C-alpha positions, -999 to +999 in steps of 0.1 A: -320-437-179-310-413-151-335-388-139-326-351-138-316-340-103-341-317-087-329-281-082-334-265-048-353-232-048-332-202-037-345-188-004-359-152-007-365-123+016-401-134+018-390-168+032-368-150+058-397-127+068-421-157+072-397-176+093-389-146+115-425-135+118-418-100+106-425-079+075-404-080+044-395-043+049-381-051+084-359-078+068-347-053+041-338-028+068-315-053+085-299-064+052-293-027+043-278-017+076-309+001+089-322+001+125-346-025+139-352-036+175-327-060+189-355-087+192-364-084+156-328-084+145-321-116+164-351-133+149-341-123+114-305-135+119-318-168+131-343-170+102-315-163+077-296-193+090-327-215+091-338-209+055-303-206+041-308-172+026-279-157+006-283-121-005-285-116-043-256-092-047-259-090-084-295-078-082-287-054-054-259-039-075-282-034-104-305-013-082-277+007-064-255+010-095-226-002-074-202-031-079-194-035-041-157-037-052-127-015-048-096-018-069-062-021-053-039-008-080-001-014-078+021+003-103+051-019-098+067-049-116+051-082-109+083-094-091+083-065-067+046-069-060+054-104-047+087-096-030+080-063-013+065-069+022+054-033+024+030-037-005+016-068+011+010-051+044-007-021+027-029-046+009-038-064+041-046-032+058-069-021+030-086-054+028-094-055+065-114-023+062-131-032+029-140-066+043-159-051+073-178-029+049-187-059+027-166-048-002-145-070-024-109-060-031-098-065-067-060-065-071-047-049-103-009-049-110+004-026-137+038-037-151+036-025-187+018-001-211-005-030-220-014-034-183-021+004-181-045+002-211-062-029-197-067-014-163-079+019-177-106+001-197-115-019-165-119+013-144-139+030-172-162+000-173-175+006-138-163-027-124-151-010-092-167+017-071-133+032-061-096+025-059-065+025-037-035+034-058+000+025-048+033+038-064+019+061-090+046+081-109+046+117-120+023+121-151+010+085-146-018+077-171-038+060-143-039+092-124-054+109-154-080+082-159-091+083-122-093+121-124-113+121-156-137+095-143-141+113-110-136+078-094-135+078-056-098+071-050-070+075-025-033+074-033-006+058-012+021+084-016+018+119-031+028+123-068+035+161-073+009+163-101-019+147-081-051+166-084-058+185-052-092+170-047-079+134-046-068+125-011-036+106-002-021+088+027+017+085+032+046+094+054+071+122+056+098+107+035+119+139+035+119+143+073+123+106+080+153+102+057+168+134+071+164+120+107+179+086+101+208+100+080+216+125+108+217+097+133+240+076+111+263+106+108+263+110+146+279+076+149+312+091+135+308+083+098+324+107+074+320+091+039+282+085+038+266+074+005+231+065-005+215+039-027+187+060-040+158+039-055+127+048-075+135+084-081+106+086-105+083+084-075+077+109-048+089+085-021+123+079-038+129+115-047+119+127-012+142+102+006+171+115-015+161+151-007+161+143+031+195+126+028+209+156+011+194+180+037+210+160+065+245+161+051+244+197+040+278+208+028+291+172+033+268+159+006+288+144-023+267+136-054+293+110-064+283+089-034+247+085-046+240+053-066+207+055-084+188+023-089+153+018-104+135-003-078+132-009-040+144-045-043+173-067-031+190-069-065+191-032-068+208-030-034+234-054-047+240-033-078+240+000-059+265-011-033+289-024-059+287+010-076+294+028-044+324+006-035+338+011-070+334+049-067+346+052-031+363+022-015+366+043+018+329+046+022+319+041+059+281+048+059+252+039+037+216+050+037+196+025+016+162+037+003+144+006+015+151-024+038+153-048+008+179-025-008+198-024+025+198-062+027+214-064-008+240-038+002+250-057+034+255-089+013+279-071-010+298-055+019+302-090+035+315-104+002+340-075+000+353-083+035+337-053+051+321-056+085+288-041+094+287-019+115+324-020+122+337-008+088+304+005+073+272+015+091+240+007+071+205+020+076+173+014+056+137+025+054+104+006+061+110-016+091+097-045+070+105-082+075+138-076+056+150-056+086+149-086+109+165-110+083+197-090+079+228-098+101+231-077+121+194-065+123+188-033+104+185+002+118+156+017+098+125+039+097+093+023+107+066+027+080+031+018+093+022+000+061-010-018+074-023+015+089-016+033+056-036+007+037-065+008+062-066+046+062-065+047+024-094+022+021-114+041+047-110+073+027-122+056-005-153+042+013-161+077+027-160+091-009-182+063-022-207+071+006-208+107-004-190+121+026-171+153+023-133+147+023-111+176+031-085+184+004-049+172+010-037+141+027-026+124+059+009+117+070+014+089+095+043+089+120+075+071+111+098+066+141+134+056+137+141+020+149+177+017+159+193-018+157+228-032+153+236-024+116+248+011+125 
């Protein structure tokens, strides 16, 4: 008959203190980020390695009433969450800041009403201390849940109905769209259309507004193809609609790089050269911009920096720091390449 395997005893703070030759309180100060002398800190770090001490996060969370987790909430279809390099870069930027602060990032993707209800219950259950929220729509239920819970949160983008006390990080979509459309028109294009995506979000609506401002009296609403998402297939659908409406179109502003890539593929299939017959520009400066042929002229969106800034604002709120009302807009320079 086999004997039960002996279980090893979990190392404690007392073990670390004994091995380091310091008090338990000194060890606790190091573990909680407090100040101790460099000599004591070095001894404690060495003792932690020697005894194999692992902090009991669950016990600490019971005392502090914190989960040490921040939700990364994306209100997009699952397919776009995987395909859109912008979302991935925002996530990596947020995770880099949370990791340094010893916070776990919990990814929550909302693709249906059922997802919305599930995530709302999760947030209400106190499983995260805060949230970074990407792609919220106007009158989004998650916005209401976050507001009602007074959950520390930062939005990527700025839905018009966002409560003033909740900070946001984003870019000047109106100004950036206006700038790149103006530059496209300066190449001599006269029939410029737009594949306008995600008009139920501030980013999509603002990019259309900037496009319209740039063209002024030359704006033709018939040359706007509305599509639901910032993805390749919507670029395909939108470009086909524009060609059907105006075969003489000679310029296209696509609301994202993925949309622009789909548009270029349709133009190629139709026998149109880019940029010879049709100049195409996008938005994001994502990996899609380098995969098109020719490389895409676009607006650089600092996705990793946006994610990092959003996570930093969430942590500041969790720590009780005062956050000024409003938000931060990061710079978005135009990157001019061969597609226009």
